[in-house]
MARBA-3410 file (N, C-alpha, C, O; in Angstrom, 1 decimal):
173
-6.1,-22.6,14.0,-6.7,-21.7,13.0,-8.1,-22.1,12.6,-8.9,-21.2,12.3 ~ -8.4,-23.4,12.7,-9.8,-23.8,12.4,-10.8,-23.2,13.5,-11.8,-22.8,13.1 ~ -10.4,-23.2,14.7,-11.2,-22.6,15.8,-11.5,-21.2,15.5,-12.6,-20.7,15.7 ~ -10.4,-20.5,15.1,-10.5,-19.0,14.8,-11.6,-18.8,13.7,-12.4,-17.9,13.8 ~ -11.5,-19.6,12.6,-12.5,-19.4,11.5,-13.9,-19.7,12.0,-14.8,-19.0,11.6
-14.0,-20.7,12.8,-15.4,-21.1,13.3,-15.9,-19.9,14.1,-17.1,-19.5,14.0 ~ -15.1,-19.4,15.0,-15.5,-18.2,15.8,-15.9,-17.0,15.0,-16.8,-16.3,15.3 ~ -15.1,-16.8,13.9,-15.4,-15.6,13.1,-16.8,-15.9,12.4,-17.6,-14.9,12.3 ~ -17.1,-17.1,11.9,-18.3,-17.3,11.3,-19.5,-17.2,12.3,-20.6,-16.7,12.0 ~ -19.3,-17.7,13.5,-20.3,-17.6,14.5,-20.6,-16.1,14.9,-21.8,-15.7,15.0
-19.5,-15.3,14.9,-19.7,-13.9,15.2,-20.5,-13.3,14.1,-21.4,-12.4,14.3 ~ -20.2,-13.6,12.8,-20.9,-13.1,11.7,-22.4,-13.5,11.7,-23.3,-12.8,11.5 ~ -22.6,-14.8,12.1,-24.0,-15.3,12.2,-24.7,-14.6,13.3,-25.9,-14.3,13.1 ~ -24.1,-14.3,14.4,-24.7,-13.5,15.5,-25.1,-12.1,15.0,-26.2,-11.6,15.3 ~ -24.2,-11.5,14.3,-24.5,-10.1,13.8,-25.6,-10.2,12.8,-26.6,-9.4,12.9
-25.5,-11.1,11.8,-26.6,-11.2,10.8,-27.9,-11.6,11.4,-29.0,-11.2,11.0 ~ -27.8,-12.5,12.4,-29.1,-13.0,13.1,-29.8,-11.9,13.8,-31.0,-12.0,14.0 ~ -29.1,-10.9,14.2,-29.8,-9.8,14.9,-30.3,-8.7,14.0,-31.1,-7.8,14.5 ~ -30.0,-8.8,12.7,-30.6,-7.8,11.8,-31.9,-8.3,11.2,-32.0,-9.5,10.9 ~ -32.8,-7.4,10.9,-34.0,-7.9,10.2,-33.6,-8.2,8.8,-32.6,-7.7,8.3
-34.4,-8.9,8.0,-34.1,-9.3,6.7,-33.8,-8.2,5.8,-32.9,-8.2,5.0 ~ -34.5,-7.1,5.9,-34.3,-5.9,5.1,-32.9,-5.3,5.4,-32.2,-4.9,4.4 ~ -32.5,-5.4,6.6,-31.1,-4.9,7.0,-30.1,-5.8,6.4,-29.0,-5.3,5.9 ~ -30.3,-7.1,6.3,-29.3,-8.0,5.7,-29.2,-7.7,4.2,-28.1,-7.7,3.7 ~ -30.3,-7.5,3.6,-30.3,-7.2,2.1,-29.6,-5.9,1.9,-28.8,-5.8,0.9
-29.8,-4.9,2.7,-29.1,-3.6,2.5,-27.6,-3.8,2.7,-26.8,-3.2,2.0 ~ -27.3,-4.5,3.8,-25.9,-4.8,4.1,-25.2,-5.4,2.9,-24.1,-5.1,2.5 ~ -25.8,-6.4,2.3,-25.3,-7.2,1.2,-25.1,-6.3,-0.1,-24.2,-6.5,-0.9 ~ -25.9,-5.2,-0.2,-25.8,-4.3,-1.4,-24.9,-3.2,-1.2,-24.7,-2.4,-2.1 ~ -24.3,-3.0,0.0,-23.4,-1.9,0.2,-22.1,-2.1,-0.7,-21.7,-3.2,-1.0
-21.6,-1.0,-1.1,-20.4,-1.1,-2.0,-19.2,-1.8,-1.2,-19.1,-1.5,0.0 ~ -18.5,-2.6,-1.8,-17.4,-3.3,-1.2,-16.2,-2.4,-1.2,-16.1,-1.4,-1.9 ~ -15.3,-2.6,-0.2,-14.1,-1.8,-0.2,-13.3,-1.8,-1.5,-13.4,-2.8,-2.2 ~ -12.7,-0.7,-1.8,-11.9,-0.5,-3.0,-10.9,-1.6,-3.1,-10.2,-1.9,-2.2 ~ -10.8,-2.2,-4.3,-9.8,-3.2,-4.6,-8.4,-2.7,-4.3,-8.1,-1.5,-4.6
-7.5,-3.6,-3.9,-6.1,-3.2,-3.7,-5.5,-2.8,-5.1,-5.9,-3.3,-6.1 ~ -4.6,-1.8,-5.0,-4.0,-1.3,-6.2,-3.3,-2.4,-7.0,-3.2,-2.4,-8.2 ~ -2.8,-3.5,-6.3,-2.1,-4.5,-7.0,-3.0,-5.6,-7.6,-2.6,-6.4,-8.5 ~ -4.3,-5.6,-7.3,-5.2,-6.6,-7.9,-5.6,-6.0,-9.2,-5.8,-4.8,-9.4 ~ -5.9,-6.9,-10.2,-6.2,-6.5,-11.5,-5.0,-6.0,-12.2,-4.1,-6.8,-12.4
-5.0,-4.8,-12.6,-3.9,-4.2,-13.4,-2.7,-3.9,-12.4,-2.8,-3.4,-11.3 ~ -1.5,-4.3,-12.9,-0.3,-4.0,-12.1,0.0,-2.5,-12.2,-0.2,-1.9,-13.2 ~ 0.6,-2.0,-11.1,1.0,-0.6,-11.1,2.3,-0.4,-11.8,3.1,-1.4,-11.8 ~ 2.6,0.7,-12.4,3.9,1.0,-13.0,4.9,1.0,-11.9,4.6,1.3,-10.7 ~ 6.1,0.7,-12.2,7.2,0.6,-11.2,7.8,2.0,-10.8,8.1,2.3,-9.7
7.9,2.9,-11.9,8.5,4.2,-11.7,7.5,5.3,-11.7,6.6,5.3,-12.6 ~ 7.6,6.2,-10.8,6.6,7.3,-10.7,7.4,8.6,-10.5,8.5,8.6,-10.0 ~ 6.8,9.7,-11.0,7.5,11.1,-11.0,6.6,12.0,-10.2,5.4,12.1,-10.4 ~ 7.1,12.7,-9.2,6.4,13.7,-8.4,6.2,14.9,-9.3,7.1,15.5,-9.7 ~ 4.9,15.3,-9.4,4.6,16.6,-10.1,5.0,17.8,-9.3,5.2,18.9,-9.8
5.2,17.6,-8.0,5.5,18.6,-7.0,7.0,18.9,-7.0,7.4,20.1,-7.1 ~ 7.8,17.9,-7.0,9.3,18.1,-6.8,10.1,17.6,-7.9,11.3,18.0,-8.0 ~ 9.6,16.8,-8.8,10.4,16.2,-9.9,11.2,15.0,-9.5,11.8,14.4,-10.4 ~ 11.1,14.6,-8.3,11.8,13.4,-7.8,11.1,12.2,-8.4,9.9,12.2,-8.6 ~ 11.9,11.2,-8.7,11.3,9.9,-9.2,11.5,8.8,-8.2,12.5,8.7,-7.5
10.4,8.0,-8.1,10.4,7.0,-7.1,10.1,5.6,-7.7,9.3,5.5,-8.6 ~ 10.7,4.6,-7.2,10.4,3.2,-7.5,9.3,2.8,-6.4,9.6,2.9,-5.2 ~ 8.2,2.4,-6.9,7.0,2.1,-6.0,6.7,0.6,-6.1,6.7,0.0,-7.2 ~ 6.4,0.1,-5.0,5.9,-1.3,-4.9,4.8,-1.3,-3.9,4.9,-0.8,-2.8 ~ 3.7,-2.0,-4.2,2.6,-2.2,-3.3,2.5,-3.7,-3.1,2.3,-4.5,-4.1
2.6,-4.2,-1.9,2.6,-5.6,-1.5,1.6,-5.8,-0.4,1.8,-5.5,0.7 ~ 0.4,-6.4,-0.8,-0.7,-6.6,0.1,-1.1,-5.3,0.8,-1.6,-4.4,0.1 ~ -0.9,-5.2,2.0,-1.2,-3.9,2.8,-0.1,-3.0,3.1,-0.1,-2.3,4.0 ~ 1.0,-3.1,2.3,2.2,-2.3,2.4,2.5,-1.5,1.2,2.3,-2.1,0.1 ~ 2.9,-0.3,1.3,3.3,0.6,0.2,4.8,0.9,0.5,5.1,1.4,1.6
5.6,0.8,-0.6,7.0,1.2,-0.5,7.4,2.1,-1.6,6.9,1.9,-2.7 ~ 8.2,3.1,-1.3,8.7,4.0,-2.4,10.1,4.4,-2.0,10.5,4.6,-0.9 ~ 11.0,4.4,-3.1,12.4,4.8,-2.9,12.8,5.8,-4.0,12.5,5.6,-5.2 ~ 13.4,6.9,-3.6,13.9,8.0,-4.5,15.0,7.4,-5.4,15.9,6.8,-4.8 ~ 14.8,7.5,-6.7,15.8,6.8,-7.6,16.6,7.8,-8.4,17.7,7.4,-8.9
16.1,9.0,-8.6,16.9,10.0,-9.4,17.7,10.9,-8.5,17.6,12.2,-8.7 ~ 18.5,10.4,-7.6,19.3,11.1,-6.7,20.4,11.8,-7.4,21.1,11.1,-8.1 ~ 20.6,13.1,-7.3,21.7,13.8,-8.0,23.1,13.2,-7.6,23.2,12.8,-6.4 ~ 24.0,13.1,-8.5,25.3,12.5,-8.2,26.0,13.1,-7.0,26.6,12.3,-6.2 ~ 26.0,14.4,-6.8,26.6,15.0,-5.6,26.0,14.5,-4.3,26.7,14.3,-3.3
24.7,14.4,-4.4,23.9,13.9,-3.2,24.2,12.4,-2.9,24.3,12.0,-1.8 ~ 24.4,11.6,-4.0,24.7,10.2,-3.8,26.1,10.1,-3.1,26.2,9.2,-2.2 ~ 27.0,11.0,-3.4,28.3,10.9,-2.7,28.2,11.1,-1.2,29.0,10.6,-0.4 ~ 27.1,11.8,-0.7,26.9,12.0,0.7,25.8,11.1,1.3,25.4,11.3,2.4 ~ 25.5,10.0,0.5,24.6,9.0,1.1,23.1,9.4,1.1,22.4,8.9,1.9
22.7,10.3,0.2,21.3,10.8,0.3,20.3,9.7,-0.1,20.6,8.8,-1.0 ~ 19.2,9.7,0.6,18.1,8.8,0.2,16.8,9.3,0.8,16.8,10.0,1.7 ~ 15.7,8.8,0.2,14.4,8.9,0.7,13.7,7.6,0.5,13.6,7.1,-0.6 ~ 13.3,6.9,1.6,12.6,5.7,1.6,11.3,5.8,2.4,11.4,6.1,3.6 ~ 10.2,5.5,1.8,8.9,5.6,2.4,8.3,4.2,2.6,8.4,3.4,1.7
7.6,4.0,3.7,6.9,2.7,3.9,5.6,3.1,4.6,5.6,3.8,5.6 ~ 4.5,2.6,4.0,3.2,2.9,4.6,2.4,1.6,4.8,2.7,0.6,4.1 ~ 1.5,1.5,5.7,0.6,0.4,5.8,-0.8,0.9,5.6,-1.2,2.0,5.9 ~ -1.7,0.0,5.1,-3.1,0.4,4.8,-3.9,0.5,6.1,-3.8,-0.4,7.0 ~ -4.6,1.6,6.3,-5.5,1.8,7.4,-6.8,2.3,6.8,-6.9,3.5,6.4
-7.8,1.5,6.7,-9.0,1.8,6.0,-8.8,2.1,4.5,-8.2,1.2,3.8 ~ -9.1,3.2,4.0,-8.9,3.5,2.6,-7.6,4.3,2.4,-7.3,4.6,1.2 ~ -6.8,4.6,3.4,-5.6,5.4,3.3,-4.4,4.5,3.6,-4.5,3.3,4.1 ~ -3.2,5.0,3.2,-1.9,4.4,3.5,-1.2,5.4,4.4,-1.0,6.5,4.0 ~ -0.8,4.9,5.6,-0.2,5.8,6.6,1.2,5.3,7.0,1.4,4.1,7.2
2.2,6.1,7.0,3.5,5.7,7.3,4.5,6.8,7.5,4.2,7.9,7.9 ~ 5.8,6.4,7.3,6.9,7.4,7.4,7.9,7.3,6.3,7.9,6.3,5.6 ~ 8.6,8.4,6.1,9.7,8.5,5.1,11.0,8.6,5.9,11.1,9.6,6.7 ~ 11.9,7.7,5.7,13.2,7.9,6.3,14.0,8.7,5.3,14.1,8.3,4.1 ~ 14.6,9.7,5.7,15.3,10.7,4.8,16.7,10.9,5.3,17.0,11.1,6.5
17.6,10.9,4.3,19.0,11.4,4.6,19.4,12.3,3.5,19.5,11.9,2.3 ~ 19.5,13.6,3.8,19.8,14.6,2.8,21.0,15.5,3.2,21.1,15.9,4.4 ~ 21.8,15.8,2.2,22.9,16.8,2.5,22.3,18.2,2.6,21.4,18.5,1.8 ~ 22.8,19.0,3.5,22.3,20.4,3.7,23.4,21.3,3.1,24.6,21.2,3.4 ~ 23.0,22.2,2.2,23.9,23.2,1.7,23.9,24.4,2.5,22.8,24.9,3.0
25.1,25.0,2.7,25.2,26.3,3.5,26.0,27.2,2.6,26.7,26.8,1.7 ~ 25.9,28.5,2.9,26.6,29.5,2.1,25.8,29.9,0.9,24.8,29.3,0.6 ~ 26.3,30.8,0.1,25.7,31.3,-1.1,26.7,31.5,-2.2,27.9,31.7,-2.0 ~ 26.2,31.3,-3.4,27.0,31.5,-4.6,28.2,30.6,-4.6,28.1,29.4,-4.4 ~ 29.4,31.2,-4.9,30.6,30.4,-4.9,31.0,29.8,-3.6,31.8,28.8,-3.6
30.5,30.3,-2.5,30.8,29.8,-1.2,29.8,28.7,-0.7,29.9,28.1,0.4 ~ 28.8,28.4,-1.6,27.9,27.3,-1.2,28.6,26.0,-1.2,29.3,25.6,-2.1 ~ 28.3,25.2,-0.1,28.9,23.9,0.0,28.0,23.0,0.9,27.1,23.5,1.6 ~ 28.2,21.7,0.9,27.5,20.8,1.8,28.1,20.9,3.2,29.2,20.6,3.4 ~ 27.3,21.4,4.1,27.8,21.6,5.5,27.5,20.5,6.4,28.2,20.4,7.5
26.5,19.7,6.1,26.1,18.6,7.0,25.2,17.7,6.2,24.6,18.0,5.2 ~ 25.1,16.5,6.8,24.1,15.5,6.2,23.2,15.1,7.4,23.6,14.7,8.4 ~ 21.9,15.3,7.1,20.9,15.1,8.2,20.0,13.9,7.9,19.6,13.6,6.8 ~ 19.7,13.2,9.0,18.7,12.1,8.9,17.4,12.5,9.6,17.5,13.1,10.7 ~ 16.3,12.3,8.9,15.0,12.7,9.5,14.0,11.6,9.3,14.2,10.7,8.4
13.0,11.6,10.1,11.9,10.7,9.9,10.7,11.6,9.8,10.3,12.3,10.7 ~ 10.0,11.5,8.6,8.9,12.4,8.3,7.6,11.5,8.1,7.7,10.4,7.5 ~ 6.5,12.1,8.4,5.2,11.4,8.2,4.7,11.5,6.8,4.9,12.6,6.1 ~ 4.1,10.5,6.3,3.5,10.5,4.9,2.2,9.8,4.9,2.0,8.8,5.6 ~ 1.2,10.2,4.2,-0.1,9.6,4.0,-0.5,9.6,2.5,-0.4,10.6,1.9
-0.9,8.4,2.1,-1.3,8.3,0.7,-2.8,8.2,0.7,-3.4,7.3,1.4 ~ -3.5,9.1,0.0,-5.0,9.1,0.0,-5.5,8.1,-1.1,-6.6,7.5,-0.8 ~ -4.8,8.0,-2.2,-5.3,7.1,-3.2,-4.2,6.6,-4.1,-3.2,7.3,-4.4 ~ -4.3,5.4,-4.5,-3.3,4.7,-5.4,-4.1,4.2,-6.6,-5.0,3.3,-6.4 ~ -3.7,4.6,-7.8,-4.4,4.1,-9.0,-3.3,3.9,-10.1,-2.2,4.3,-9.9
-3.7,3.3,-11.2,-2.7,3.1,-12.2,-2.2,4.4,-12.9,-1.2,4.4,-13.5 ~ -2.9,5.5,-12.7,-2.6,6.8,-13.4,-2.0,7.8,-12.4,-1.4,8.8,-12.9 ~ -2.3,7.7,-11.1,-1.8,8.7,-10.2,-1.8,8.2,-8.8,-2.6,7.4,-8.4 ~ -0.9,8.7,-8.0,-0.8,8.5,-6.5,-0.9,9.8,-5.9,-0.2,10.8,-6.2 ~ -1.9,10.0,-5.0,-2.2,11.3,-4.4,-2.0,11.2,-2.9,-2.5,10.2,-2.3
-1.4,12.1,-2.3,-1.2,12.1,-0.8,-0.7,13.4,-0.3,-0.7,14.4,-1.0 ~ -0.2,13.3,0.9,0.4,14.5,1.6,1.5,14.0,2.5,1.4,12.9,3.1 ~ 2.5,14.8,2.7,3.6,14.5,3.6,4.1,15.6,4.4,3.8,16.8,4.1 ~ 4.7,15.3,5.5,5.3,16.3,6.4,6.4,17.1,5.6,7.2,16.5,5.0 ~ 6.4,18.4,5.7,7.4,19.2,5.1,8.1,20.1,6.1,7.6,20.3,7.2
9.3,20.5,5.8,10.1,21.3,6.7,9.9,22.8,6.3,10.2,23.2,5.2 ~ 9.4,23.5,7.2,9.2,25.0,7.0,10.4,25.8,7.5,10.8,26.7,6.9 ~ 10.9,25.4,8.7,12.1,26.0,9.2,12.9,24.9,9.7,12.5,24.0,10.5 ~ 14.2,24.9,9.3,15.1,23.7,9.6,16.5,24.3,9.9,17.0,25.1,9.1 ~ 17.1,23.8,10.9,18.5,24.2,11.3,19.4,23.1,10.7,19.5,22.0,11.2
20.1,23.5,9.6,20.9,22.5,8.9,22.2,22.1,9.7,22.6,21.0,9.6 ~ 22.7,23.0,10.5,23.9,22.7,11.3,23.6,21.6,12.4,24.4,20.7,12.6 ~ 22.4,21.7,13.1,22.1,20.8,14.1,21.1,19.7,13.7,20.7,18.8,14.4 ~ 20.6,19.8,12.4,19.6,18.9,11.9,18.3,18.9,12.7,17.6,17.9,12.9 ~ 18.0,20.1,13.2,16.8,20.3,14.1,15.7,20.9,13.3,15.8,21.9,12.6
14.5,20.3,13.4,13.3,20.8,12.7,12.7,21.8,13.7,12.2,21.5,14.8 ~ 12.6,23.1,13.2,12.0,24.1,14.1,10.6,24.3,13.8,9.8,24.6,14.7 ~ 10.1,24.0,12.5,8.7,24.1,12.2,8.4,23.2,11.0,9.2,23.2,10.0 ~ 7.4,22.4,11.2,7.0,21.4,10.1,5.6,21.7,9.7,4.8,22.4,10.5 ~ 5.2,21.3,8.6,3.8,21.4,8.1,3.5,20.2,7.2,4.2,19.2,7.3
2.4,20.3,6.4,2.0,19.3,5.5,1.9,19.8,4.1,1.5,21.0,3.9 ~ 2.3,19.1,3.1,2.3,19.5,1.7,1.6,18.3,0.9,1.9,17.2,1.1 ~ 0.8,18.8,0.0,0.1,17.8,-0.9,1.1,17.4,-2.0,2.0,18.1,-2.4 ~ 0.9,16.2,-2.6,1.7,15.7,-3.7,0.9,14.8,-4.6,-0.1,14.2,-4.2 ~ 1.3,14.8,-5.9,0.7,13.9,-6.9,1.9,13.3,-7.6,2.7,14.0,-8.1
1.8,12.0,-7.7,2.8,11.3,-8.5,2.1,10.7,-9.7,1.0,10.2,-9.6 ~ 2.8,10.7,-10.9,2.3,10.1,-12.1,3.3,9.1,-12.6,4.5,9.2,-12.3 ~ 2.8,8.1,-13.4,3.8,7.1,-13.9,4.8,7.8,-14.8,4.5,8.7,-15.5 ~ 6.0,7.4,-14.7,7.1,7.9,-15.5,6.9,7.4,-16.9,6.8,6.2,-17.1 ~ 6.8,8.3,-17.9,6.6,7.9,-19.2,7.8,7.3,-19.9,8.9,7.8,-19.7
7.7,6.2,-20.7,8.8,5.7,-21.4,9.3,6.6,-22.5,8.5,7.2,-23.2 ~ 10.6,6.6,-22.7,11.1,7.3,-23.9,10.9,6.5,-25.1,10.6,5.3,-25.1 ~ 11.1,7.2,-26.3,11.1,6.4,-27.5,12.2,5.4,-27.4,13.3,5.6,-27.0 ~ 11.9,4.2,-27.9,12.9,3.1,-27.8,12.6,2.2,-26.5,13.3,1.3,-26.3 ~ 11.5,2.6,-25.8,11.1,1.7,-24.6,11.8,2.0,-23.3,11.5,1.4,-22.3
12.7,3.0,-23.2,13.3,3.4,-22.0,12.5,4.5,-21.3,12.1,5.4,-21.9 ~ 12.4,4.4,-20.0,11.7,5.4,-19.2,12.5,6.7,-19.2,13.7,6.7,-19.2 ~ 11.8,7.8,-19.2,12.5,9.1,-19.1,12.1,9.8,-17.9,12.6,10.9,-17.6
END
């Protein structure tokens, strides 16, 4: 590990040594990368999607982002429904996948019932994480065959999550 650090410093010295003094000063004045969401103020644990109404437990750990759907309807719980997302930081974005297991309803009206339960892997990207909102986009299903769990057409949809507000008495609503 010591050799690695020495090599990193020599590489930095070589880069800096090749820049004129004005270039070094400009480099030093450049804005630093945005602080991680977990540094400074802690993020709220529970978030609500303005797009879908789903609520997620969110955790940011170093360069990893985790989210899990927590307000799963009781009927869907019986069928093992979940959405779990994991992203890793790439530059200023968070890129990853959502593992999804959702029951598919078939039929209409009184004949509507859960015909199948499908597992999917969908892409998700988080553009920004702050204490007041999480903004991103995820892969959406435009045409989906519920019987075979086959995605016929996918697209991308934007989303905004906001912290879940506590109810009177200190409980989140």
